[in-house]
C-alpha positions in Angstrom: 54.7 81.2 -124.6 51.6 83.4 -124.1 51.2 83.8 -127.9 51.0 80.1 -128.4 48.4 79.7 -125.7 46.3 82.6 -127.0 46.5 81.2 -130.5 45.3 77.8 -129.3 42.3 79.2 -127.5 41.6 81.5 -130.5 41.3 78.3 -132.6 39.1 76.7 -129.9 36.6 79.6 -130.0 36.5 79.4 -133.8 35.6 75.7 -133.6 32.8 76.4 -131.2 31.4 79.2 -133.3 31.2 76.9 -136.3 29.3 74.3 -134.3 25.7 75.5 -134.8 24.1 72.6 -133.0 25.7 73.1 -129.6 25.7 76.9 -129.7 22.5 77.8 -131.6 21.5 80.0 -128.7 23.1 81.5 -125.6 26.8 82.4 -125.9 27.6 82.9 -129.6 27.7 86.7 -129.1 30.0 86.4 -126.2 32.2 84.0 -128.1 32.5 86.4 -131.1 33.4 89.2 -128.8 36.0 87.0 -127.0 37.4 86.0 -130.4 37.8 89.7 -131.3 39.6 90.4 -128.1 42.0 87.5 -128.6 42.7 88.6 -132.1 43.6 92.1 -130.9 45.8 90.7 -128.1 47.7 88.5 -130.6 48.8 91.6 -132.5 50.5 92.9 -129.3 51.9 89.6 -128.2 54.0 89.3 -131.4 56.0 92.1 -130.0 55.6 91.5 -126.2 56.8 87.9 -126.2 60.2 88.9 -127.6 60.7 91.8 -125.2 59.9 90.3 -121.8 63.4 90.5 -120.6 63.4 94.3 -120.9 60.9 94.7 -118.1 59.8 92.6 -115.1 56.4 94.3 -115.3 56.0 93.3 -119.0 57.1 89.8 -118.1 54.4 89.6 -115.4 51.8 90.9 -117.9 52.6 88.2 -120.3 52.4 85.5 -117.6 49.0 86.9 -116.5 47.8 86.7 -120.1 48.7 83.1 -120.2 46.8 82.3 -117.0 43.7 84.1 -118.1 43.8 82.3 -121.5 44.1 79.0 -119.7 41.0 79.9 -117.7 39.1 80.6 -120.9 40.2 77.2 -122.3 39.0 75.4 -119.2 35.6 77.2 -119.2 34.9 76.5 -122.9 35.9 72.9 -122.8 33.8 72.2 -119.7 30.8 73.8 -121.2 31.2 72.0 -124.5 31.4 68.7 -122.6 28.4 69.3 -120.5 26.1 70.5 -123.3 27.0 67.7 -125.7 26.8 65.0 -123.0 23.3 66.1 -122.1 22.1 66.1 -125.7 23.5 62.7 -126.3 21.2 61.4 -123.5 18.0 63.0 -124.8 17.0 60.1 -126.9 16.4 57.9 -123.8 14.5 60.2 -121.4 10.9 61.1 -121.1 9.3 64.5 -121.7 9.4 65.8 -118.1 13.1 64.8 -117.8 13.7 66.5 -121.2 12.3 69.8 -119.9 14.5 69.5 -116.8 17.6 68.9 -119.0 16.7 71.9 -121.2 16.4 74.1 -118.0 19.7 72.8 -116.7 21.3 73.5 -120.1 19.9 77.1 -120.0 21.5 77.5 -116.6 24.8 76.2 -117.9 24.6 78.6 -120.9 23.9 81.6 -118.6 26.7 80.7 -116.3 29.3 80.2 -119.0 28.2 83.5 -120.6 29.0 85.3 -117.3 32.4 83.6 -117.1 33.2 84.5 -120.7 32.3 88.2 -120.1 34.6 88.3 -117.1 37.5 86.7 -119.0 36.9 89.0 -122.0 37.1 92.0 -119.7 40.4 90.8 -118.2 41.9 90.2 -121.7 40.8 93.7 -122.8 42.4 95.3 -119.7 45.6 93.3 -120.3 45.8 94.4 -123.9 45.4 98.0 -122.8 48.3 97.5 -120.3 50.5 96.1 -123.1 49.7 99.2 -125.2 50.5 101.4 -122.2 54.0 99.9 -121.9 54.9 100.9 -125.5 54.3 97.7 -127.3 52.4 99.4 -130.1 55.2 102.0 -130.5 57.8 99.3 -130.9 55.8 97.5 -133.4 55.2 100.6 -135.5 58.8 101.7 -135.3 60.0 99.6 -138.2 63.0 97.3 -138.2 65.5 99.5 -136.5 67.5 97.4 -134.0 67.2 98.3 -130.3 70.3 99.1 -128.3 69.9 95.9 -126.4 69.8 93.8 -129.6 72.9 95.5 -130.9 74.7 94.6 -127.7 73.7 91.0 -128.1 75.0 90.9 -131.6 78.3 92.5 -130.5 78.7 89.7 -128.0 78.5 87.1 -130.8 80.8 89.0 -133.1 84.4 87.7 -133.6 86.9 89.5 -135.8 88.9 87.5 -138.3 92.2 89.0 -137.3 91.8 87.5 -133.8 93.0 83.9 -133.8 92.2 81.9 -130.7 95.5 80.6 -129.2 94.0 78.1 -126.9 92.7 75.8 -129.6 92.2 72.1 -128.8 90.8 69.1 -130.7 90.2 70.3 -134.2 93.5 69.7 -136.1 91.8 67.1 -138.3 88.9 69.5 -139.0 91.4 72.1 -140.2 93.1 69.7 -142.5 89.8 68.6 -144.0 88.5 72.1 -144.6 91.8 73.4 -146.0 92.1 70.5 -148.4 88.5 71.1 -149.6 89.2 74.8 -150.1 92.5 74.6 -152.0 91.8 71.6 -154.2 91.5 73.2 -157.6 89.8 70.1 -159.0 86.9 70.4 -156.7 83.7 71.9 -158.1 82.2 72.8 -154.8 82.1 76.6 -154.4 80.6 76.6 -150.9 82.1 75.0 -147.8 80.0 75.1 -144.7 80.9 74.7 -141.0 77.7 74.0 -139.1 76.7 73.0 -135.5 75.1 74.2 -132.3 76.1 77.5 -130.7 79.3 77.3 -128.6 81.1 74.6 -130.6 83.6 77.0 -132.0 82.5 77.3 -135.6 83.8 80.9 -136.0 87.0 80.0 -134.1 87.6 77.1 -136.5 86.9 79.3 -139.5 89.5 81.9 -138.4 92.1 79.1 -138.2 91.3 78.0 -141.8 91.1 81.6 -143.0 94.7 82.2 -141.8 96.1 78.8 -142.7 99.3 79.2 -144.8 98.0 76.9 -147.6 94.8 78.9 -147.9 96.8 82.2 -147.9 99.0 80.9 -150.7 96.1 79.5 -152.8 93.8 82.6 -152.9 94.4 86.0 -154.2 92.0 88.1 -152.1 90.2 87.6 -148.9 87.1 89.0 -147.2 85.3 88.2 -143.9 81.9 89.6 -142.9 79.8 88.8 -139.9 76.1 88.5 -140.8 74.3 89.7 -137.7 70.5 89.2 -137.3 70.1 92.9 -138.0 72.3 92.9 -141.1 71.9 95.3 -144.0 72.6 94.3 -147.5 74.5 97.5 -148.5 76.8 97.3 -145.5 77.7 93.7 -146.2 78.4 94.3 -149.9 80.5 97.3 -149.1 82.5 95.4 -146.5 83.3 92.5 -148.9 84.3 94.8 -151.7 86.5 96.9 -149.5 88.4 93.8 -148.3 88.7 92.1 -151.7 89.7 95.1 -153.8 92.0 98.1 -153.5 89.2 100.6 -153.5 88.7 103.0 -150.6 85.6 102.9 -148.6 84.8 106.5 -149.4 84.7 105.5 -153.1 82.7 102.3 -152.4 80.0 104.2 -150.4 79.3 106.3 -153.5 78.3 103.1 -155.4 74.7 102.0 -155.8 73.7 98.5 -154.6 73.4 97.1 -158.1 76.8 98.4 -159.0 78.3 96.9 -155.8 76.8 93.5 -156.6 78.0 93.6 -160.2 81.6 94.6 -159.3 81.8 91.9 -156.6 80.5 89.3 -159.1 83.1 90.3 -161.7 86.0 90.5 -159.2 85.4 87.0 -158.0 85.2 85.7 -161.5 88.5 87.2 -162.4 90.5 86.3 -159.3 90.6 83.5 -156.8 88.8 84.9 -153.8 87.8 83.5 -150.4 84.8 85.1 -148.8 83.7 84.1 -145.3 80.1 84.7 -144.4 80.1 84.2 -140.6 77.0 83.3 -138.7 74.3 83.1 -141.3 70.9 82.4 -139.7 68.5 81.9 -142.5 68.1 81.5 -146.3 66.9 85.0 -146.8 70.4 86.3 -146.4 71.6 84.4 -149.4 68.6 85.2 -151.5 69.4 88.9 -151.0 73.2 88.5 -151.7 73.2 85.9 -154.4 73.5 88.3 -157.3 77.0 89.4 -156.0 78.5 85.8 -156.2 79.3 83.8 -159.3 77.4 80.6 -159.9 78.5 77.5 -161.6 82.3 76.8 -162.0 84.5 79.4 -160.3 87.9 79.4 -158.7 86.6 81.5 -155.8 85.1 79.9 -152.7 82.6 80.8 -150.0 83.2 79.6 -146.4 80.1 80.0 -144.2 79.4 79.3 -140.6 75.9 78.6 -139.5 73.8 76.7 -137.0 71.4 75.5 -139.7 72.5 72.8 -142.1 70.0 73.7 -144.8 71.5 77.2 -145.3 74.4 75.7 -147.1 72.2 73.4 -149.1 70.1 76.5 -150.1 73.2 78.3 -151.3 74.6 75.4 -153.2 73.1 71.9 -153.3 76.6 70.5 -153.9 78.1 72.4 -150.9 80.7 70.6 -148.7 79.1 70.2 -145.3 81.3 69.9 -142.2 79.5 69.3 -138.9 81.5 70.4 -135.9 81.8 67.7 -133.2 82.0 68.0 -129.4 85.4 67.7 -127.7 86.1 64.4 -126.0 87.0 64.1 -122.3 90.8 64.5 -122.8 90.4 67.4 -125.2 88.0 69.1 -122.8 90.5 68.8 -120.0 93.3 70.2 -122.1 91.2 73.2 -123.0 90.2 73.7 -119.4 93.8 73.6 -118.2 94.8 76.2 -120.8 92.0 78.6 -119.6 92.2 77.9 -115.9 96.0 78.2 -115.8 96.8 81.0 -118.3 100.5 81.1 -119.3 101.1 77.6 -118.1 103.5 75.6 -120.3 102.9 72.1 -121.4 106.2 71.0 -119.9 105.2 72.1 -116.4 104.1 69.5 -113.8 100.6 68.1 -113.9 97.8 69.8 -112.0 97.4 68.7 -108.4 95.5 65.4 -108.3 92.5 66.5 -106.2 92.1 69.7 -108.3 92.3 67.6 -111.5 89.6 65.3 -110.1 87.3 68.2 -109.3 88.0 69.8 -112.7 87.1 66.7 -114.6 83.9 66.4 -112.7 83.0 70.0 -113.5 83.6 69.3 -117.2 80.7 66.8 -117.3 77.9 69.3 -117.6 79.9 71.2 -120.3 79.4 68.3 -122.6 82.4 69.0 -124.8 81.2 72.4 -125.8 84.2 74.7 -126.1 82.3 77.8 -125.2 81.1 76.3 -121.9 84.6 75.0 -121.1 86.2 78.4 -121.8 83.7 80.0 -119.4 84.4 77.4 -116.8 88.1 77.9 -117.2 87.6 81.7 -116.9 85.8 81.2 -113.6 88.7 79.0 -112.3 91.5 81.2 -113.5 91.5 83.2 -110.3 90.7 80.3 -108.0 94.0 79.1 -106.7 93.3 76.3 -104.2 91.2 73.2 -103.9 88.6 74.9 -101.6 87.8 77.5 -104.2 87.5 74.9 -106.9 85.1 73.0 -104.7 82.9 76.1 -104.2 82.8 76.6 -108.0 81.9 72.9 -108.4 79.0 73.3 -106.0 77.5 76.3 -107.9 78.5 75.2 -111.4 75.0 75.5 -112.8 74.6 79.1 -111.6 78.0 80.1 -113.1 77.3 78.5 -116.5 73.9 80.3 -116.8 75.2 83.7 -115.9 73.3 84.0 -112.6 76.5 85.0 -110.9 77.7 88.5 -111.7 80.5 87.6 -114.2 81.0 89.0 -117.7 82.0 85.7 -119.2 79.0 84.0 -117.7 76.7 86.7 -119.1 78.2 86.4 -122.5 77.5 82.6 -122.7 73.9 83.3 -121.7 73.5 86.0 -124.3 75.0 83.8 -127.1 72.5 81.0 -126.2 69.7 83.6 -126.0 70.3 84.5 -129.6 69.2 81.0 -130.7 66.1 81.1 -128.5 65.0 84.7 -129.3 65.2 84.0 -133.0 62.6 81.2 -132.8 59.0 81.8 -133.9 56.7 81.6 -130.9 55.4 78.1 -131.6 58.9 76.7 -131.7 59.7 78.5 -128.4 56.9 76.6 -126.7 58.1 73.3 -128.1 61.6 74.0 -127.0 60.5 75.0 -123.5 58.3 71.9 -123.3 61.5 69.7 -123.4 62.3 71.0 -119.9 59.7 68.5 -118.7 62.1 65.6 -119.2 64.9 64.6 -116.9 68.5 65.5 -117.7 70.2 63.4 -120.4 66.8 61.6 -121.1 66.5 60.5 -124.7 63.0 61.3 -125.7 61.2 59.3 -128.4 60.6 61.7 -131.3 57.2 60.3 -131.9 56.2 60.6 -128.2 57.5 64.2 -128.1 55.6 65.2 -131.2 52.4 63.6 -129.8 52.8 65.6 -126.6 53.2 68.8 -128.5 50.0 68.0 -130.4 48.1 67.2 -127.2 49.2 70.5 -125.6 47.9 72.6 -128.5 51.4 73.6 -129.6 51.0 72.4 -133.2 48.9 74.6 -135.4 46.5 72.6 -137.7 46.5 75.4 -140.2 50.1 74.5 -141.1 49.0 71.2 -142.5 49.2 71.0 -146.3 47.1 68.6 -148.3 47.5 65.0 -147.2 49.6 65.8 -144.1 48.9 64.8 -140.5 49.4 66.8 -137.3 52.4 64.5 -136.7 54.0 65.7 -139.9 53.7 69.3 -138.8 55.1 68.4 -135.3 58.1 66.7 -136.9 58.6 69.8 -139.0 58.8 71.8 -135.8 61.3 69.4 -134.4 63.3 69.5 -137.6 63.4 73.3 -137.3 64.8 73.1 -133.7 67.3 70.4 -134.8 68.3 72.5 -137.8 69.1 75.4 -135.4 71.2 73.0 -133.3 69.0 73.6 -130.3 67.9 70.0 -130.0 70.1 67.0 -130.7 68.4 64.3 -132.8 69.7 60.7 -133.1 68.3 58.6 -135.8 68.0 54.8 -135.5 68.0 53.5 -139.0 68.3 49.9 -137.9 65.5 49.9 -135.4 62.8 47.5 -136.6 59.6 46.8 -134.8 58.4 43.3 -135.6 60.8 43.4 -138.5 59.3 46.6 -140.0 58.5 50.1 -138.8 59.1 53.7 -139.8 62.5 55.0 -139.1 62.5 55.9 -135.4 64.8 58.0 -133.3 65.2 60.0 -130.1 66.1 63.5 -129.2 67.5 65.4 -126.3 68.8 68.7 -125.1 72.5 69.3 -124.6 73.1 70.2 -121.0 73.8 73.8 -121.8 70.6 74.1 -123.8 68.7 72.4 -121.0 70.0 75.0 -118.6 68.8 77.7 -121.0 65.5 75.9 -121.3 64.9 75.7 -117.6 66.0 79.3 -117.1 63.5 80.5 -119.8 60.7 78.3 -118.4 61.1 80.0 -115.0 61.1 83.4 -116.6 58.0 82.5 -118.7 56.3 80.8 -115.7 56.2 77.7 -117.9 55.6 75.6 -114.8 52.4 73.9 -115.9 53.6 70.3 -115.7 54.4 68.0 -112.8 56.3 64.7 -112.6 55.3 62.0 -110.2 58.2 59.8 -109.4 57.4 58.6 -105.9 54.4 58.5 -103.6 55.0 62.0 -102.2 55.9 63.9 -105.3 52.3 64.7 -106.3 51.7 66.8 -103.2 50.8 70.4 -104.0 50.4 70.0 -107.7 46.7 69.1 -107.9 45.7 72.7 -108.8 48.2 72.8 -111.8 46.3 73.7 -114.9 48.3 71.4 -117.2 50.0 68.5 -115.6 52.0 65.6 -117.1 52.5 62.7 -114.7 55.5 60.4 -115.6 55.4 57.4 -113.3 58.4 55.5 -112.1 58.4 52.0 -110.5 57.3 51.0 -107.1 55.2 54.1 -106.3 51.6 54.6 -105.1 49.3 55.8 -107.8 47.6 59.2 -107.0 43.9 59.8 -106.8 43.1 61.2 -110.3 40.0 62.9 -109.0 42.2 65.6 -107.6 43.5 66.5 -111.1 40.4 67.9 -112.7 42.4 70.0 -115.2 44.8 67.3 -116.4 45.7 67.3 -120.1 48.4 64.7 -120.3 48.6 61.4 -118.4 51.5 59.0 -119.2 51.8 55.6 -117.5 54.4 54.5 -120.0 56.4 51.5 -118.7 54.6 51.4 -115.4 54.4 48.0 -113.8 50.9 47.8 -112.4 51.1 44.3 -111.0 48.2 44.0 -108.6 47.4 47.7 -108.9 44.5 49.0 -110.8 44.1 52.1 -112.9 43.3 54.9 -110.4 39.7 55.9 -110.0 38.5 59.0 -111.6 40.2 58.6 -115.0 36.9 58.9 -116.8 36.3 62.2 -115.1 39.4 63.8 -116.6 37.3 65.5 -119.3 40.1 67.9 -120.4 42.5 64.9 -121.1 44.1 65.1 -124.5 46.9 62.5 -124.2 46.7 59.1 -122.5 49.4 56.5 -122.7 49.8 52.9 -121.4 52.7 52.2 -123.7 54.9 49.4 -122.5 52.5 48.5 -119.7 51.3 44.9 -119.0 48.3 43.3 -117.4 46.2 46.5 -117.6 42.4 46.5 -117.5 41.0 49.7 -119.0 37.7 50.9 -117.4 34.7 51.6 -119.6 34.7 55.1 -118.3 37.5 56.1 -120.7 34.7 56.4 -123.2 33.8 59.6 -121.5 37.0 61.3 -122.6 35.4 63.5 -125.3 38.5 65.6 -126.0 41.1 62.8 -126.0 43.2 63.1 -129.1 46.0 60.6 -128.5 45.6 57.1 -127.0 48.6 54.7 -126.8 47.7 51.3 -125.4 50.7 49.4 -126.9 51.5 46.8 -124.3 51.0 43.2 -123.1 47.8 41.7 -121.7 45.8 44.9 -122.2 42.1 44.4 -121.6 40.0 46.9 -123.7 36.3 47.6 -123.3 34.4 48.2 -126.5 34.1 52.0 -126.0 36.9 53.2 -128.3 34.3 54.2 -130.9 33.0 56.9 -128.5 36.3 58.9 -128.5 35.2 61.2 -131.3 38.2 63.6 -131.0 40.8 60.8 -131.4 43.4 61.5 -134.1 46.1 59.0 -133.1 45.4 55.5 -131.9 48.1 53.0 -131.1 46.5 49.6 -130.3 48.0 46.7 -128.3 50.4 44.3 -130.0 47.9 41.6 -131.3 49.8 38.7 -129.8 49.5 40.2 -126.3 45.9 41.5 -126.4 43.4 40.1 -123.9 40.2 40.1 -126.0 38.0 37.4 -127.4 35.4 39.4 -129.5 36.2 42.1 -132.1 36.3 45.7 -131.1 34.5 48.6 -132.9 36.3 51.6 -134.3 33.8 53.1 -136.7 33.0 56.2 -134.8 36.5 57.7 -135.1 35.9 60.1 -137.9 39.0 62.3 -137.1 41.5 59.5 -136.8 44.7 60.2 -138.8 47.1 57.5 -137.5 46.2 53.9 -136.6 48.8 51.4 -135.6 48.6 47.6 -134.9 45.2 47.1 -136.6 44.8 43.3 -136.7 42.2 41.8 -138.9 41.4 39.1 -136.3 40.6 41.7 -133.7 38.8 44.4 -135.7 36.4 44.5 -138.6 37.9 45.6 -141.9 34.5 46.5 -143.6 32.9 48.2 -140.6 36.0 50.0 -139.4 38.6 50.9 -142.0 36.0 51.9 -144.6 34.5 54.5 -142.2 37.8 56.2 -141.2 37.7 58.9 -143.8 40.6 61.0 -142.4 43.0 58.1 -142.0 46.5 58.9 -143.4 48.9 56.4 -141.8 48.0 52.7 -141.2 50.0 49.8 -139.7 48.0 46.6 -140.1 48.6 42.8 -139.6 46.9 39.9 -141.4 47.2 36.6 -139.5 47.6 33.0 -140.8 44.7 31.6 -142.7 42.6 34.8 -142.9 42.3 34.8 -146.7 38.9 36.6 -146.6 40.3 39.4 -144.4 43.3 39.5 -146.7 41.1 40.2 -149.7 39.1 42.8 -147.8 42.1 44.8 -146.7 43.7 44.7 -150.1 40.4 45.8 -151.7 40.4 48.7 -149.2 44.0 49.6 -149.7 43.8 49.5 -153.5 40.5 51.6 -153.6 40.8 55.2 -154.7 38.3 56.5 -152.2 40.6 56.5 -149.1 43.2 59.2 -148.5 45.9 56.9 -147.1 49.4 58.2 -147.6 51.5 55.6 -145.7 50.7 51.9 -145.2 52.7 49.3 -143.3 51.6 45.7 -143.7 52.7 42.6 -141.8 51.4 39.4 -143.5 51.9 35.9 -142.2 51.0 33.3 -144.8 49.2 30.1 -144.1 47.3 29.7 -147.4 47.5 27.1 -150.2 50.7 27.0 -152.2 49.6 29.3 -155.1 47.7 31.9 -153.0 50.8 33.5 -151.3 52.3 34.5 -154.6 49.0 35.9 -155.9 48.6 37.8 -152.7 52.1 39.2 -152.7 51.6 40.3 -156.3 48.5 42.3 -155.3 50.2 43.8 -152.3 52.9 45.3 -154.4 50.2 47.2 -156.3 49.1 49.2 -153.2 50.1 52.8 -154.0 50.4 53.9 -150.4 52.6 50.9 -149.4 55.6 52.2 -147.4 56.6 49.1 -145.5 56.0 45.4 -145.9 56.9 42.3 -143.8 56.1 38.9 -145.3 56.4 35.7 -143.3 55.9 32.3 -144.8 56.6 30.6 -148.1 55.6 32.7 -151.1 57.4 30.8 -153.9 58.8 33.9 -155.8 58.5 37.7 -155.9 56.6 39.3 -158.7 58.6 40.6 -161.6 59.4 44.3 -161.2 57.3 46.7 -163.4 57.7 50.4 -162.8 54.0 51.1 -163.3 52.9 48.4 -160.9 55.2 48.8 -157.9 54.7 51.7 -155.4 57.3 54.4 -155.3 56.5 55.0 -151.7 57.9 51.6 -150.6 60.9 52.2 -148.3 61.1 49.1 -146.0 60.9 45.4 -146.7 61.4 42.4 -144.4 61.1 38.8 -145.6 61.2 35.7 -143.3 60.8 32.0 -144.2 59.8 33.0 -147.7 62.0 30.2 -149.2 62.6 32.0 -152.4 64.5 30.0 -155.0 65.2 32.9 -157.4 67.5 35.7 -156.4 65.2 38.4 -154.7 67.7 41.1 -155.5 66.7 41.0 -159.2 63.3 42.6 -158.2 64.2 44.4 -155.0 67.2 46.4 -156.3 64.9 48.1 -158.8 62.7 49.7 -156.1 63.7 53.4 -156.4 63.2 54.5 -152.8 63.9 51.3 -150.8 66.0 52.3 -147.8 65.8 49.3 -145.4 65.9 45.7 -146.4 65.9 42.6 -144.3 66.3 39.1 -145.7 65.7 37.0 -142.6 65.5 33.3 -141.8 65.3 31.2 -145.0 63.9 34.0 -147.0 66.2 32.9 -149.8 67.4 29.4 -150.3 69.6 29.9 -153.4 73.4 29.8 -153.3 74.2 33.0 -155.2 73.0 36.6 -154.9 73.9 39.6 -157.1 73.5 43.4 -156.5 73.8 44.8 -160.0 75.4 48.1 -161.1 73.0 50.9 -160.2 70.9 48.7 -158.0 69.5 49.9 -154.7 70.1 53.6 -155.3 68.6 54.6 -151.9 69.3 51.6 -149.6 70.8 52.6 -146.3 70.5 49.4 -144.2 70.8 45.8 -145.3 70.3 42.8 -143.1 71.2 39.2 -144.2 70.2 36.6 -141.6 70.2 32.8 -141.7 70.5 32.5 -145.5 71.8 29.0 -144.9 72.4 28.1 -148.5 74.0 31.4 -149.7 77.7 30.9 -150.8 78.5 33.8 -153.1 77.3 37.4 -152.7 78.4 39.6 -155.6 78.2 43.4 -155.5 78.8 45.1 -158.9 80.4 48.5 -159.2 77.9 51.3 -158.7 75.5 49.2 -156.6 74.5 50.2 -153.0 75.9 53.8 -153.3 74.3 55.0 -150.0 74.6 51.9 -147.9 75.6 52.9 -144.3 74.7 49.8 -142.2 75.3 46.1 -143.0 74.4 43.2 -140.7 75.3 39.6 -141.6 74.5 36.6 -139.4 74.2 32.9 -139.6 75.0 32.6 -143.3 77.1 29.5 -142.7 78.1 28.8 -146.3 79.1 32.4 -147.3 82.7 32.3 -148.4 83.8 36.0 -148.2 82.6 39.6 -148.4 82.2 41.1 -151.8 85.3 43.1 -152.8 83.2 46.0 -154.0 82.3 46.9 -150.4 85.8 48.5 -150.3 84.4 51.3 -152.4 81.2 52.0 -150.5 82.2 55.3 -149.0 79.0 55.8 -147.0 79.4 52.5 -145.1 79.7 53.4 -141.4 78.6 50.3 -139.5 79.1 46.6 -140.0 78.0 43.8 -137.7 79.2 40.2 -138.3 77.6 37.5 -136.0 77.6 33.7 -135.9 79.6 33.4 -139.0 82.1 30.6 -139.8 85.6 30.9 -138.5 87.1 30.8 -142.0 84.9 33.7 -143.0 86.0 35.8 -140.0 89.6 34.9 -140.4 89.5 36.2 -144.0 88.0 39.5 -142.8 90.6 39.9 -140.2 93.4 38.8 -142.5 93.7 38.9 -146.3 90.3 40.6 -146.8 90.8 43.3 -144.2 91.3 45.9 -147.0 87.6 45.5 -147.8 86.4 46.8 -144.5 89.3 48.9 -143.3 87.5 52.2 -144.2 84.4 51.3 -142.1 84.5 53.3 -138.8 82.6 50.7 -136.7 82.9 47.0 -137.3 81.6 44.5 -134.7 82.4 40.8 -134.9 80.8 38.4 -132.5 80.0 34.7 -131.8 82.3 33.1 -134.3 81.2 29.6 -135.3 84.0 27.0 -135.0 
């Protein structure tokens, strides 16, 4: 998006203007004038970005703005690099050389001044062109909807009297929703159907709305569609007209306050069902809330929305029902209904080859009913196999409305609603996901880091104590909330036994098609992917290029990619290959990753990467020169796993004044005093203390317990090798670290400290214990931690024979792992313990007799894994104790011990 790019460069100009050392003379006036032009242009782009589809000329103007702004960014960064590099060298040159450098710097200042003037003129002319095309008039015209927007809203509108007859796969959904609505003992007044566009939320709502049980239960009914251009008065009038016996002519004479009051009283006196279809944001409810009773009421509100938090905002106790995708057989049933209208279920099956083609065509639909209905509409007038094959060949075009077909255009317009509603920074983030291959599960952390590197994350959105990663994850959360991105959490993913909750995300196929279509229209083609030795041809002039390497390819000459911002070698097997020459000359580079690589020798020239913000060197056999301290712009540093690091002496990190996130800091490889105490912006730390380093242990605890640092989240991995009393003393001190979020302890520690609310950190969410050889039940202490979500009791962490989870214990625990507790015989779970447990893993507990009976009542339990357990234990689970686990959706039993 042009607005995002201009905003990013606007911030860059502001940074340079505040740097009095580099710009005490020369170009400050030009920079101020450029900043003013950029500010003026931003006012127009807020309108222009959302109206590009109305005019090809307007679209071309926005594309040209982006290109000119990229040019400005390149010029400013190059000048900044050259001037600062020269001044760093001044201390080691003689007087004559110093005069030569000053002269060269004057030449550089004069040259960049001319370039800035030319760019400023271009921006001024483009702003004038935007004004000429009516952008100002649209902005000043108020909030009245354009005819085009009204047409888009009409596409989305579905009337409650129309009930879809070709309805497949949601019988259980109907039963669940009807039961929730008509149960008079339920206290929930709001029932929400949420999910991405095209899943059939409104269609399902109409089925529920007309269900006989619902009709018998309620006295009055009202259905209103909340368009993005909705008006409060119209909505209130529509509801009152449907609920009451008043005529519209009478209702229109009422004031807004009177409308709201009458609606409120009517719903209190009678049992009413009001459907608010397609709510997009919380502001809708904030405006309408005075018309609906709060607290206990026999009336109900049924809403459909793409955003889960809308229902939470209306009522924190709302019943949330997420709509699922159709499975393969349901998808085929729906396709047959649409492709063969009027066909009866008793008629013979579809011809074998046509069925085969049809099922293949269903794959990109991904179980989305809206896409399947469109595909069925395309096939409805195709009567033989050849015609089906032609549709199969051009399926992508048909789904995205490239072909001239009303149904295809309707799908594109519905999907466009989600996209057009996004703020500009979210649009850029959404379009960025088109860089990844189809069906690729992108690491959430990686994606957020890439957004940061590309300047898509606004640092002004940080609140006190937050990092840029926090803001980026907020962006992703917004996209997921709008059901434009699918997010998969991985609660049981533990790195080294302890890590933050990870996850992946991806685009549904339909959303990816929308993304690619929008990228093309926006000229968002600034990234290239190198997957083989020939794929880099012709992309060396790309302004912003991301190179994602596959296996068995020749590495390109990086000297050809002068404007590169992102370089990702993740997972690349270098073997005998070396890092390509020229990596130290990529002065614009913001993101560099060797994650998952092995046997890599980093050149000392990476110390030249003045603007590098993110460096990921998590891998095996990574050789690192002692130049990391030179990377002054670094905000995120992911160091190699200590066990696989090729280094004898310690490295220095004390020049990284902007560092916010530091992972895999090992006290044996880095200096606690010289490094950690100088990282004043550090917010998140993952550190490891090795066996026998008691001095380092004391230093790092002193740092972490000090009040001078601003750490918000700390993960510690401690492997004990001290004297018998020292581990207990250390563990007691560790539990006093206020920023402690995760802890892994390995080695004998005797016992856990007694829980005291004022001594234990409330931030602690993950604990992993291994070989601790605790003789006292650890649950006595651990169950009192108020925010503990993930607990692993690993090999010989507890050597007692009885373990008890008390009533009210572990109020937030989601995942519990019990492994190799060889002496454990009885595990007791009292009523009220583990209320949120969703995942349970038990392995190698050879003396455990049976599962606790109370697990039967853990309604949140979704996954259970049983491995290497005695045959008698497994026989009970599959026999007389089956009732304990029969409610758990996914149970895996493997490797039974005989």
